N, C-alpha and C positions, 0 to 999 in steps of 0.2 A: 872659501869654505863656508857654506851657509850654516848658520847657527843663530837662534833667536836671541835678542838682547834683553827681552824682557817677556814675561808671561801674562801681562795685563792685556786688556782688550786693545788699548793703543790705537794708533792710526798711521796711515802711510800716506805719502804724498806722490803725485804722478806729474806735477807740473813741469818737471824737467824732461818728460817724455812727450811724444807727440800723440794727439787724440787717435790717430790711425793705429799707432803702435799699441796703446792701451786697450783699444777695442780688439785688436787681434789677440792680445795677451788673455783678456777676459774670455774671449770665445773659446780659445784652446784650453784654458783652466776649467771652464765650465763643462766643455765636452769630455775633458779626461775625468772630471768628478763623476759625471753620468756614466761614462764607460766603466769606470772603476766599480761603481755600483752594480752595473750589469755583470761584470766579471765576477764579483764576489758571489752573486746569485748562481752563476753557471758553476762556480767551484763548489758550492753547496749542494748543487743539484747533481754533481758527479760528472758534468761535462768537461770540466778542468780537473785533471788530476791534482794540480797545485796552482795557487795563484797568491801573490803578496800584494795587499793593498798599497796604494799610493796616496791615499786620503791625507790631506794635510801637507802634502809635499809638492802640490801642483805649482806653487809659486817659485819654489826652488828650481824645479825641472823646467818649466816653461820659460821663466825668466832667463835661465842660464843658455838653452839652445837657441833662443830668439836672437842672441847676440852672435851666433855662428853664421857662417855662409855655406849652406848645403852644396853649393857648387864646387867648393874646394876644401871644405873642412870635413873631418871623420869624427863620428862619435862612437866611444866605446862603453857600452852600458853593462850593467850588472843584470840582475834579474827583476828589477822593479822600476825601470825607467820608462813605463808606459806612456806618461804624460810628456816626456821628452820625445819620444817616438812620434807621437801625434803631432807636436808642435814642430817638429822637424820635417814633416811631410812624408813620413814612412806610410806605406799602403797598410792600414790598420787591420783589415781582415787577415792579411798574410802574417802580420806581426803577432795578433792575438792568438792565431792557430798555434803558436808555439806552445801556449798553455794547454793545448789539447794533446800535446806530444804526438802530433801526426807525422813529424819528420825530424831530422837531425837538429834543425834549428830555426823552425818557422818557415813560412812559405813566401816571404818577401825577399826581394833581391838586395842582399846586403851591399853589394858593390854600387849598384845603381842609386840606392838610397843613401849610401855613405853613412850608415847606421849599423853597427856590428851586431852579431847574433847575441841573443840573451847569454849571459855568462854567470852561472851560479857559483863559481869558484871564488871564494873570498879573496878580494885583491886581485883576482884574475885579469880584469880588463887593464889594470894600470900598466904592467909590462908591455902588453900588446900595444897600448896607445904610444909608448915611448919608442917602441921599435918602429911603428908607422911613421911617427914624427921624425925620427932620425932619418928614415928613408926618404921622407919628403924634402928634407933639407939637403941630403946627397944629390937628389935629382933636380935641385934648384927651384922647386915649387914654393909657394907661399901659404900652404895649407896648415891649419892647426888642428891638433888632436885634442879631444875632450875625453878625460878619463874619469869615470864615475866610481866611487867606492864609499864605504860608510865607516862609522866610528871603529868598528871592530877590525876591518881591514887595515886601517892605519896602524895597527900593530903587527902586521904581517911582514916577515923579512922580505918577500918579493916587492912589496910596495916601497920599503925604504931603499932597497937596491935600485928600483926603477927610478925613484926620484933622485938618487945620488948620480945615477947614470945621466939623467936628464940635465942635472945641474952642471956636471962637468962638461958635457957636449952641447950645451945650449939648445936642447931640443924644443921646438915650438909645441909644447903641450901644456894644457890646463888641467891640474889635478882638482877635481870638483868632489869635495867630501860632503855627503849629505849628512851633516852632524845633527842627529836628533838626540844626542846625549846619551845613547844606549847602544851597546853592542849585542843585539838581541836581548837577553835577560840580564846583561851585566852593565851597570852604569859606568859613565866615563871615568869617574873618580877611582874606580877600581881597576881600570886597565890602561889609562893614559897617564903616564908620569909627568907631573907638572900641570895637568888638567887642560892644556890648550893643544888642540890638534894643529891649528893655523901656525902656532909658534914654531912648530917643527920645520916648517919651510925654510927658515933662515939657516938651519944647519946645512942646507943643500945649496945655499946661495940663490934661493928663490924667494919671491915675495909672498908672504901669507896674509890673506885678508880674511877677517871674521864678518860675516854678513847676517842680517836678520833673514832667515829662510822663509818667513812668511810675508815678506815685503818684496813683491815682484819686481817693482821698480828698482830697489836696491840691488837685487840679485842681477838684474839685466845690466845695470850700469858697472857693477863690479866685474861681471864677466866680459862686457864689452872692452873695458880697460885691459883686462887680462889678455883678451884676444889680441888687442893692439900691441901689447908687450911681447906676446908670443910671436906674432908676425914680424916683429923687429928682431929679434934675435932668431812564514806563515805561523808564521810565529803568532802566539797569543800573548800580548802585553798584559792582559788582565791578570795573569798569574804573579806578576812582579811589580806593577805600577799600581798605584792607589788611584781611585776614581777622581779625586780632587785635582791630581796633577793633569789627568786627561781632560777634565773641564776647563782648567786654565788654557789649554791649548786650543780647545774647541772655540773659545772666546776669542782667540786670535785666528779664526778660520781665514785663510788667504784670499778666498773668493770674496768673502764679506768685506775684508779690508779694501780690496781693489775696487769692488762696486762702490762702496762708500766714497772713496777717494775720487773716482771718476766722475761721480755725480757732483761732489764738491768742487772739482776743478772744471766742470762744464764740458767734459769730454763725451758724455752721454747722459741720456735721460732714463727713467724707469722704464718707459714704453720701449726704447730701443734695447735695453738689457733683458727685458722680458722677452722680446723676439729671439735675442740670442740664446737665451735659455731654452726656449722651445726648439730652435734649430739644433742646439747642442744635444738635447735629449733625443731627438729624432735621429741625429747622426749616430749616437751611441747605440741606439736600438738597431739600426742598419748594420752596424759592425757587428753586434752580438749575433744578429740573425745570420750573417754572412759566415761567421766563425762556427756556429752551431751546425750549419748545413754543408760546410765545406767537405768535399769528398776525401776519403782517406786514400793516400797514395797506395800504389800497388805494393804488396809485400816484398817483392823483389828489391825495391829500393832500400831495403834494410842493408844490403850489401854493396850499394854503389857509393862513391865518393868517401869510402872508408881509408882507402890507400890509393896512391896514384897508380900502382900497379898491384892487381890482386894477388894475395899470398895463398899458398897451398891450403892453410887452414881456413881461410875465408872461403875458398873454393868448395872446400869439404862442407862447411856449414851451409853453403847455398844449396849444394846438392841434397843435403839432409832436409832442409826446409822444402826444397821442390818435392822430394819424396813424400813428405808428410801432407803437402797441399793436394798431391795427386791421389791420395788414399780415399 
């Protein structure tokens, strides 16, 4: 459960990671940062009806999914796991098209990418992940589910029920709480009894680990260990956060931390990272342009994939829609 251990500038170490891995982590984090900037602009221009920024959470998201195996694991996201999707190899024009509300849940193939559809229900991905993990166990597979949720979702009944179920049946699932110490406008001390989300895991017979969410190496390592264990068995914060707190977090920018650590460890030099920055910005722009120009599906698709067999009411609605279109 990623949570920062301090709010000073601090430093991170990457010596325990391979240079190849850190270069990949930086590339994905840099691309996600640039794509996030483009997405915010699209939202403000009205292209995206809604978009929630992932700025500052790149280390937690990229570091976590980089420990998974896309060939056998499955990720269950909320509505703000863009960096996770990118690092997991999801086709990003299709994924980002979700925010244009062109279709039921984006234009990428959920089953092929093994990355679930955007889920805006608070705590919604957690029961889904546990269900998939139980099914994986029953079929004799060794895949692991990753369930994302936030501070506020940790107080949802569905989340506790799912964790208890997973603990009882030994489901191969990782509960990944992006603990930024707020549930939208409510600070943790006002909605988490005892103050620690990670400590709740013990009540379900699960190991709970608190990780600095700005240290991509620490997140990757903790998640890799969790994967091993599992295989074995729009908000506007300016209304309620003061600027001094936000500034403390900006000084612990995960990209800056990783860049400095890579140079210190000899994993890359400034020239290499500058090239990665340029490539990341260019890729973010290509994805932005692809999303903005993606054709809208035919209106009749509003009525497809709603039920396995169409209902009388749905058929009536389709006829009404067709009549209006033909006017």
